[in-house]
C-alpha positions in Angstrom: -0.2 -17.1 -8.8 -2.9 -14.7 -7.0 -6.3 -15.4 -7.6 -8.3 -12.0 -8.7 -10.5 -12.4 -5.1 -7.0 -12.8 -4.0 -5.6 -9.4 -4.9 -8.9 -7.6 -4.6 -9.0 -9.1 -1.2 -5.4 -7.6 -0.5 -6.1 -4.4 -2.6 -8.9 -3.4 -0.3 -7.3 -4.3 2.8 -4.3 -2.3 1.6 -6.7 0.5 0.5 -8.7 0.4 4.4 -5.3 0.7 5.7 -3.4 3.7 4.0 -7.0 5.6 4.3 -7.3 4.9 7.9 -3.8 5.7 8.2 -4.3 8.8 7.3 -6.5 9.8 10.5 -4.3 7.8 12.7 -1.3 6.6 13.5 -0.5 3.0 12.5 1.0 1.9 16.2 -2.8 2.0 16.8 -4.7 1.0 14.1 -6.5 -2.7 14.5 -6.8 -5.4 12.8 -10.4 -5.0 13.4 -10.8 -1.4 12.2 -8.6 -2.7 9.4 -11.4 -5.6 8.7 -14.5 -3.1 9.1 -13.4 -0.2 6.7 -12.3 -2.8 4.3 -15.4 -5.1 4.7 -13.6 -8.3 4.6 -14.1 -10.5 7.8 -11.1 -11.2 10.1 -10.3 -15.0 8.9 -9.9 -13.3 5.6 -7.5 -11.2 7.1 -5.5 -13.7 8.8 -5.6 -15.7 5.4 -3.0 -13.7 3.6 -1.8 -11.1 6.5 -0.6 -12.3 10.1 -0.5 -8.7 11.7 -1.2 -5.3 10.9 2.8 -5.1 10.0 2.4 -7.3 7.3 0.2 -6.0 5.8 2.5 -2.4 5.7 5.8 -4.3 4.4 3.4 -5.5 1.3 2.2 -2.1 1.0 5.2 -1.2 0.9 6.9 -3.4 -1.6 4.4 -2.9 -3.8 4.9 0.8 -3.9 8.9 0.5 -4.4 8.3 -2.4 -6.6 5.8 0.1 -9.0 8.4 2.9 -8.5 11.5 0.9 -9.3 9.1 -0.2 -12.4 9.0 4.6 -13.6 12.7 4.1 -13.0 13.7 1.3 -14.8 11.0 1.9 -17.6 11.9 5.7 -18.0 16.1 5.4 -18.0 18.2 8.3 -16.8 17.4 11.6 -19.2 15.2 14.7 -18.1 12.0 13.0 -19.4 12.6 9.5 -17.5 13.4 11.9 -14.1 10.0 13.8 -15.4 8.0 10.5 -15.7 9.9 9.8 -12.5 8.5 13.5 -10.3 5.0 12.8 -11.8 4.5 9.2 -10.7 6.2 10.6 -7.2 3.7 12.7 -7.1 0.5 11.5 -8.2 1.0 8.8 -5.5 2.3 11.3 -2.7 -0.8 10.8 0.0 0.5 7.2 -0.3 3.8 7.8 -0.3 2.7 10.5 2.8 1.3 7.8 5.0 4.0 5.5 4.5 6.8 7.3 6.0 4.6 8.6 9.0 4.2 4.3 9.8 8.6 4.7 9.8 
């Protein structure tokens, strides 16, 4: 089980990566930039991730898990589809960033 501190550090790194990806292609982002934006040191980064691709994969897994939760909890009716569309729209910047990284 992840401690609150670990979850917070990972969230900071993911948010930092997403923020940087708004202005810079993923391939050009460095660990140093992520750490600086997240206000963490490099050893913290490497305690949780091996490289930038690992954090991107973790972020993708989080997004798809959230999407899956929305899909399974809302059913297949029109209301469920509308809730799904609302979720996707509310997270559109994250989805755009992920799509651009691929």
